[in-house]
C-alpha positions, 0 to 999 in steps of 0.5 A: 500500500503506497503512502504519502508523507509531507514534510517541510512545513513550519513558521515563516514571516510574510515574504519568506519562503518554504519548500514542502516535500512529499515522499511516496513509499510502500510500493510501486507507484505511477501516479497520473497527476499529483497535487498540493491542496491546503485547508485553512482554519475554518475553510474548505480544502482548496486546490493549490497546484498540480503536475502531470508527471508524464508530460510535466504540465503544471497547474496553479490556483490563481492565488499562488500563481507566480509565487509557488512552483510544483515539481517532482517525479513518481517518488517525490513531490515538491512545492516551492513557496516564495513571497508567502502571505498570511493568507497562505497559512494552512495545512498543506496536503499532497495527493495523487491520482492513480489513473487519468482524471478529467480535472486536477483541481477537485479533491474528490478526484484524488485517490491517495492523500498524505497526512498534511504539514502545517504552514504558518505565515506571520505578518 
């Protein structure tokens, strides 16, 4: 059973940077899309960024475009977060689609999830 585990969260001042990592373990794994989602306190989980691993296409939420960069392969997924804002404070989750799905920004279309890592941005 493949498991995903995030790391790299923490406390950072506004304007700073963090790099999140997500490691896949426990078996062979060929995801179609992998993505980062986040859940801020009192809010719904929302899409942040996704990557099509076979073609290396990337997708971003408007709120993070130009500040965040997603990258990775079948074993590791990364999210480089620059110019962080207090509104970026959330628990960040990595997720994987095992097969082709028509959309990348719907959390219900992802098959595997990590436990999450907390990112806190102070003003």
